[in-house]
C-alpha positions as MATLAB code, in Angstrom:
seq = 'MDNQALTLNNTIEKTNSNVLEMLSERGKNIFFPKLGILAQSAQAKGKKINATIGEAVEDDGSSMHLPEFDALLNMPTATIFPYAPSFGKPELRTLWKDSIYRKNPSLKDTVISNPIATNGLTHGISMAGYLFANEGDTVLLSNHYWENYNLIFENNYGAKVSTFELFDNGGFNVADFSKQLNKIEREKIITLLNFPNNPSGYTPLTSEIKAIVAEIKKVADKGKKVVVLIDDAYFGLVYEEGVFTESIFVELANLSENVLAVKMDGATKEDYVWGFRVGFISYAIKGGTAELYEALENKTAGAVRGNISNISQLSQSLLYKVYSAPTYDESKKKKFEILKNRYQVLRTEISRSQYADYFCALPFNSGYFMCIELKKGLQAEEIRKHLLTEYSTGVIVLGNVIRLAFSAVPQSQLPLLVENLYKACVDLDTKSKA';
ca = [
     -13.878  -63.955   74.416;
     -16.791  -62.173   76.081;
     -19.846  -61.654   73.890;
     -19.664  -57.904   74.525;
     -16.152  -57.821   73.048;
     -17.332  -59.919   70.112;
     -20.151  -57.476   69.429;
     -17.726  -54.532   69.359;
     -15.341  -56.463   67.108;
     -18.154  -57.292   64.718;
     -19.100  -53.614   64.546;
     -15.509  -52.603   63.822;
     -15.088  -55.320   61.199;
     -18.307  -54.291   59.490;
     -17.376  -50.623   59.315;
     -13.610  -50.961   58.677;
     -11.978  -54.382   58.976;
      -8.533  -52.745   58.818;
      -9.083  -51.268   62.283;
      -9.835  -54.687   63.731;
      -6.477  -55.888   62.373;
      -4.767  -52.941   64.035;
      -6.005  -53.894   67.502;
      -3.785  -55.947   69.790;
      -5.108  -59.189   71.210;
      -5.874  -57.250   74.410;
      -7.623  -54.633   72.296;
      -9.770  -57.256   70.619;
     -10.723  -58.790   73.939;
     -11.517  -55.592   75.837;
     -14.987  -54.066   76.162;
     -16.816  -51.644   78.382;
     -19.208  -53.742   80.494;
     -22.784  -52.777   79.754;
     -24.067  -55.644   81.887;
     -23.429  -56.578   85.503;
     -22.791  -53.990   88.244;
     -22.725  -50.930   86.006;
     -25.945  -51.801   84.207;
     -27.751  -52.704   87.402;
     -26.573  -49.490   89.085;
     -27.789  -47.439   86.121;
     -31.206  -49.124   86.241;
     -31.516  -48.285   89.939;
     -30.593  -44.605   89.522;
     -33.368  -42.344   90.832;
     -35.143  -45.101   92.733;
     -36.391  -44.386   96.260;
     -33.966  -46.918   97.700;
     -30.704  -47.499   95.848;
     -28.423  -50.096   97.411;
     -26.286  -50.604   94.317;
     -23.486  -48.046   94.186;
     -20.129  -48.467   95.900;
     -20.219  -44.996   97.422;
     -21.295  -43.768  100.829;
     -24.082  -41.162  100.927;
     -25.602  -38.982  103.595;
     -29.201  -39.500  104.699;
     -30.256  -36.697  102.350;
     -28.696  -38.518   99.388;
     -25.668  -36.225   98.959;
     -22.141  -37.614   98.811;
     -20.744  -38.435  102.231;
     -17.543  -36.508  102.859;
     -15.451  -35.067  105.660;
     -16.583  -31.553  106.643;
     -12.998  -30.260  106.538;
     -13.277  -30.273  102.722;
     -16.142  -27.755  102.790;
     -13.829  -24.860  103.611;
     -11.420  -25.857  100.824;
     -13.782  -26.478   97.929;
     -16.477  -24.041   96.895;
     -18.208  -26.375   94.455;
     -21.285  -28.617   94.556;
     -20.505  -31.940   96.205;
     -21.809  -33.789   93.147;
     -18.935  -32.335   91.100;
     -16.292  -33.376   93.627;
     -16.834  -36.644   95.449;
     -18.709  -39.208   93.315;
     -17.024  -41.490   90.811;
     -16.759  -40.027   87.332;
     -17.740  -42.192   84.342;
     -14.912  -44.299   82.886;
     -15.482  -42.448   79.600;
     -14.921  -39.118   81.378;
     -17.398  -36.402   82.341;
     -19.728  -36.000   79.334;
     -19.744  -32.196   79.389;
     -15.934  -32.025   79.540;
     -15.578  -34.543   76.699;
     -17.901  -32.448   74.546;
     -16.019  -29.263   75.374;
     -12.647  -30.885   74.653;
     -13.848  -32.232   71.310;
     -15.063  -28.757   70.387;
     -11.647  -27.383   71.346;
      -9.878  -29.874   69.053;
     -11.826  -28.433   66.106;
     -11.238  -24.876   67.286;
      -7.469  -25.366   67.704;
      -7.207  -27.361   64.477;
      -9.371  -25.510   61.945;
      -8.089  -27.652   59.061;
     -10.180  -30.516   60.441;
     -13.236  -28.606   59.207;
     -16.100  -31.125   59.113;
     -13.961  -34.295   59.363;
     -15.718  -36.800   61.609;
     -13.647  -37.852   64.629;
     -14.457  -39.825   67.749;
     -15.545  -38.381   71.055;
     -12.529  -38.081   73.379;
     -12.136  -40.602   76.201;
     -10.655  -39.202   79.414;
      -7.352  -40.622   80.647;
      -5.246  -40.059   83.726;
      -2.922  -37.665   81.950;
      -0.871  -38.277   78.802;
       1.222  -41.102   80.273;
      -1.890  -43.104   80.984;
      -3.296  -42.225   77.566;
      -0.182  -43.552   75.830;
      -0.313  -46.651   78.009;
      -3.937  -47.252   77.048;
      -2.975  -46.870   73.388;
      -0.269  -49.466   73.937;
      -2.826  -51.739   75.583;
      -5.195  -51.425   72.656;
      -2.762  -51.655   69.738;
       0.632  -53.124   70.726;
       1.119  -56.876   70.767;
       4.229  -58.559   72.117;
       6.850  -58.398   69.385;
       5.293  -55.453   67.547;
       7.612  -52.600   66.586;
       6.868  -49.057   67.740;
       8.817  -46.550   65.652;
       9.974  -43.363   67.445;
      12.449  -40.604   66.755;
      15.872  -41.176   68.327;
      15.183  -38.237   70.657;
      12.300  -39.450   72.779;
      10.791  -39.441   76.264;
      12.174  -42.389   78.244;
       8.711  -43.340   79.518;
       7.959  -44.758   76.056;
      10.321  -47.650   76.828;
       8.547  -48.416   80.088;
       5.164  -48.324   78.405;
       5.722  -50.204   75.178;
       8.567  -52.562   76.070;
       8.150  -53.239   79.784;
       4.357  -53.154   79.888;
       3.394  -54.677   76.558;
       6.432  -56.512   75.231;
       6.689  -54.438   72.054;
      10.024  -53.335   70.633;
      11.000  -49.677   70.339;
      12.826  -48.812   67.118;
      14.084  -45.355   66.166;
      14.771  -43.082   63.214;
      17.158  -40.124   63.168;
      15.087  -37.060   64.005;
      17.337  -34.456   62.387;
      19.126  -33.967   59.089;
      20.647  -30.651   57.994;
      18.817  -28.748   60.723;
      15.367  -30.132   59.971;
      13.196  -33.229   60.222;
      14.849  -36.286   58.691;
      12.077  -37.419   56.363;
      14.398  -39.806   54.511;
      15.319  -41.835   57.578;
      11.741  -41.787   58.854;
      10.688  -43.318   55.536;
      13.562  -45.814   55.558;
      12.787  -47.091   59.063;
       9.042  -47.113   58.392;
       9.568  -49.353   55.376;
      11.889  -51.676   57.323;
       9.012  -52.892   59.498;
       8.032  -56.248   58.048;
       4.801  -56.850   59.918;
       1.514  -56.018   58.257;
       0.746  -53.629   61.098;
       2.992  -50.625   61.626;
       2.896  -48.538   64.806;
       4.674  -45.196   64.879;
       4.537  -42.486   67.522;
       5.002  -38.838   66.612;
       5.548  -36.271   69.363;
       5.461  -32.577   68.398;
       6.645  -30.357   70.002;
       9.192  -33.059   70.683;
      10.369  -33.940   74.165;
      13.336  -33.571   74.641;
      14.421  -31.533   71.613;
      11.659  -28.908   71.511;
      11.248  -29.324   67.757;
       8.059  -29.141   65.700;
       8.330  -29.767   61.941;
       7.758  -27.027   59.423;
       4.525  -27.154   57.429;
       6.419  -28.549   54.431;
       7.983  -31.260   56.608;
       4.605  -32.299   57.990;
       3.343  -32.754   54.431;
       6.374  -34.927   53.638;
       5.921  -37.057   56.776;
       2.277  -37.651   55.926;
       3.177  -38.537   52.335;
       5.547  -41.261   53.557;
       2.857  -42.703   55.824;
       0.424  -42.746   52.907;
       2.924  -44.584   50.718;
       3.165  -47.543   53.093;
      -0.600  -47.497   53.651;
      -1.159  -47.595   49.893;
       0.919  -50.788   49.824;
      -1.658  -52.390   52.096;
       0.072  -51.947   55.455;
      -2.138  -51.138   58.441;
      -0.668  -48.040   60.088;
      -1.452  -46.910   63.629;
      -0.101  -43.394   64.198;
       0.055  -42.525   67.888;
       0.190  -38.739   68.266;
       1.593  -37.436   71.547;
       0.319  -33.849   71.627;
       1.363  -33.155   75.220;
       2.924  -29.790   74.331;
       0.399  -28.824   71.682;
       0.092  -25.116   70.892;
       3.467  -24.025   72.231;
       5.028  -22.966   68.903;
       7.266  -19.887   68.853;
       8.453  -19.472   65.245;
       6.898  -18.644   61.874;
       6.670  -21.438   59.321;
       6.249  -24.124   61.959;
       3.138  -26.306   61.710;
       0.786  -24.949   64.365;
      -1.941  -27.597   64.202;
      -1.669  -31.233   65.217;
      -0.464  -33.690   62.578;
      -3.770  -35.393   63.460;
      -5.491  -33.057   60.973;
      -3.375  -34.392   58.098;
      -3.920  -38.037   59.076;
      -7.595  -37.958   60.043;
      -8.826  -38.439   56.496;
      -5.675  -39.845   54.853;
      -6.456  -43.511   54.250;
      -8.692  -46.345   55.382;
      -5.425  -48.051   56.366;
      -4.262  -45.247   58.678;
      -5.732  -44.856   62.158;
      -4.790  -41.575   63.831;
      -4.789  -41.818   67.631;
      -4.500  -38.372   69.212;
      -3.415  -38.172   72.853;
      -3.611  -34.733   74.397;
      -4.765  -33.034   77.561;
      -4.598  -30.238   80.050;
      -1.303  -31.186   81.710;
       1.110  -28.980   79.756;
      -1.351  -27.005   77.657;
      -3.077  -25.549   80.711;
      -0.330  -25.860   83.337;
      -2.102  -28.372   85.603;
       0.488  -31.141   85.890;
      -1.001  -32.640   89.039;
      -4.586  -32.777   87.752;
      -3.847  -35.837   85.579;
      -6.499  -35.318   82.899;
      -5.811  -36.300   79.295;
      -7.810  -37.605   76.352;
      -7.654  -40.140   73.515;
      -9.434  -39.371   70.230;
      -9.568  -41.353   66.983;
      -9.885  -40.577   63.293;
      -9.685  -42.614   60.081;
     -10.820  -41.991   56.535;
     -14.478  -42.965   56.252;
     -14.802  -43.309   60.012;
     -18.401  -43.490   61.178;
     -20.114  -42.790   64.475;
     -20.676  -46.540   64.803;
     -16.977  -47.338   64.368;
     -15.893  -44.615   66.761;
     -18.436  -45.657   69.369;
     -16.973  -49.172   69.325;
     -13.437  -47.794   69.774;
     -14.651  -45.500   72.538;
     -16.218  -48.447   74.351;
     -13.010  -50.448   74.084;
     -10.955  -47.501   75.337;
     -13.290  -46.861   78.268;
     -13.172  -50.585   79.040;
      -9.390  -50.439   79.142;
      -9.553  -47.418   81.445;
     -12.078  -49.137   83.729;
      -9.976  -52.292   83.892;
      -6.864  -50.257   84.633;
      -7.763  -47.439   87.041;
     -11.591  -47.397   87.003;
     -11.993  -43.679   86.164;
     -10.366  -40.251   86.199;
     -10.571  -37.707   89.032;
     -14.036  -36.162   89.247;
     -12.639  -33.041   90.927;
      -9.925  -32.434   88.324;
     -12.399  -32.776   85.480;
     -14.914  -30.478   87.188;
     -12.300  -27.809   87.837;
     -11.130  -27.915   84.228;
     -14.660  -27.658   82.899;
     -15.293  -24.622   85.075;
     -12.066  -22.904   83.954;
     -12.584  -23.728   80.279;
     -16.028  -22.158   80.521;
     -14.691  -18.940   82.045;
     -14.699  -15.849   79.756;
     -11.133  -14.997   80.871;
      -9.645  -18.406   79.987;
      -8.234  -17.551   76.549;
      -6.605  -14.349   77.729;
      -5.063  -16.014   80.784;
      -3.649  -18.805   78.643;
      -2.206  -16.317   76.168;
      -0.306  -14.553   78.973;
       1.339  -17.792   80.099;
       2.247  -18.585   76.486;
       3.978  -15.212   76.170;
       6.084  -15.933   79.253;
       7.316  -19.181   77.718;
       7.875  -17.589   74.316;
       9.973  -14.832   75.866;
      12.080  -17.411   77.711;
      12.508  -19.322   74.473;
      13.706  -16.199   72.660;
      16.181  -15.291   75.396;
      17.607  -18.804   75.501;
      17.891  -18.966   71.709;
      19.877  -15.728   71.750;
      22.143  -16.833   74.594;
      22.833  -20.340   73.322;
      23.930  -19.027   69.912;
      26.600  -16.638   71.206;
      29.897  -17.177   69.396;
      31.983  -17.630   72.566;
      30.160  -20.880   73.300;
      30.537  -22.451   69.854;
      33.787  -24.290   70.665;
      32.086  -26.310   73.400;
      28.503  -26.978   72.384;
      25.790  -26.394   69.817;
      22.001  -26.477   69.942;
      19.896  -29.122   68.267;
      17.037  -27.612   66.222;
      14.304  -26.233   68.475;
      11.338  -23.942   67.951;
       8.596  -24.922   70.423;
       7.551  -26.657   73.627;
       9.266  -26.653   77.033;
      12.783  -27.826   76.154;
      15.847  -27.598   73.975;
      18.898  -29.856   73.705;
      22.589  -29.263   73.202;
      25.320  -31.495   71.851;
      28.785  -31.235   73.380;
      32.065  -30.869   71.499;
      35.740  -31.616   72.304;
      34.848  -35.132   73.446;
      33.137  -33.843   76.591;
      30.804  -36.280   78.346;
      27.319  -35.056   79.212;
      27.045  -36.976   82.480;
      30.329  -35.527   83.734;
      29.121  -32.043   82.815;
      25.806  -32.651   84.584;
      27.493  -33.707   87.831;
      29.965  -30.822   87.669;
      27.096  -28.358   87.186;
      25.387  -29.724   90.287;
      28.423  -29.605   92.569;
      30.197  -26.466   91.342;
      27.462  -24.263   89.879;
      24.277  -25.280   91.702;
      22.655  -25.964   88.335;
      20.545  -28.954   87.348;
      20.074  -30.278   83.813;
      18.934  -33.575   82.281;
      21.224  -35.927   80.365;
      19.834  -38.229   77.681;
      22.610  -40.293   76.125;
      25.266  -37.682   75.447;
      22.750  -34.886   74.903;
      21.894  -32.295   77.565;
      18.276  -31.152   77.858;
      17.500  -27.694   79.197;
      13.956  -27.018   80.394;
      13.564  -23.294   79.795;
       9.960  -23.693   80.960;
      11.303  -24.111   84.511;
      13.836  -21.244   84.567;
      12.985  -17.557   85.118;
      13.868  -15.440   82.114;
      16.429  -13.459   84.124;
      18.386  -16.631   84.976;
      18.620  -18.078   81.452;
      21.864  -16.241   80.562;
      23.406  -17.583   83.779;
      22.237  -21.106   82.921;
      24.119  -20.986   79.615;
      27.131  -19.309   81.208;
      27.301  -22.025   83.885;
      27.125  -24.682   81.213;
      29.998  -23.014   79.375;
      32.102  -22.732   82.537;
      31.531  -26.410   83.331;
      32.703  -27.327   79.828;
      35.813  -25.177   80.185;
      36.571  -26.686   83.607;
      36.386  -30.273   82.413;
      38.181  -29.568   79.127;
      41.032  -27.896   81.041;
      41.152  -30.769   83.519;
      41.390  -33.340   80.732;
      44.425  -31.534   79.288;
      46.241  -31.154   82.606;
];
């Protein structure tokens, strides 16, 4: 093991030895290199002659670039072309951390880490898997989950995905979450919570969040080391009263010295910039210190550097500029209202009595999506194909559940979407009886 990794591990062990036990073997071995090329390049910065960096520069010292870009980008070249730090642009990290407190006022003065920039949420989750998931570890998810989790945890890191039933009597199934949590025999437990949930579009009620957190605390109080990965990709998109509007991160950040909250969020869905690929990882644990968080930040940045080097300089610069604009909040609110209106229209349409014989909605109250379950023995994949060929309508099938992305459908077409779904069900039901 490199001495730089050992130094970070010693820091973590000194400040909270539980966190060291939570790290995977990769996580224990990783570090951000403060020696070698990076250190030597930093020492040469500002010198009259600098032959260290792996970038091409013009004779005047500015970033070399093709002139065709000048007409496309009205920004200083230093905010576009050079490599960004593996930690992320410092000013954007500071702004994003401030926004976490602003969007989650219950955090108050709880000390959390500085965010580390990732290449979107997928990369952030992958880096969390790198840092915390050993081969053979169990990662507990709800039974309605984004299929990329399998690729990340099982295919990439050899962990095993296990599930709990997400719903019971129209709400979050706290009992099964607790049951499956307590089934994990290893001393380290990894669970991933995704609210608003993809694919179901469900965020727990405030009372349900309290119950979820209480179950996590129970296993932590028994001495288990719990890593809670929080996928906040759709954060803020809540459309109903009584639903928890902050991240569950706020309830876990100061819960126990045995519970590490790992928040993964970003601009992708929150700010409608899917192609920018900018996300963040932030940490919190009861009694967490700046020294502990700095060690985790260095390990995370080391994982990023060893994986993709760094995140897009241009994307980060554009986001920083937009976040600093006085019109940002108002513009974001307008987009939220569009999605909320679509949600309300779809909720009305999907609940019409004439459709009840063929399908029903799973609980949904937030996010981009909702799911339906079919009746009369209808098969979701057959319905999906029939919708494509006969009704020019595309939906997603997950198991025997159909996911509808109301985020991608104009409000005026949502009634037709549901009507087409109904017609497809009638067609195939009639055919099966012929």
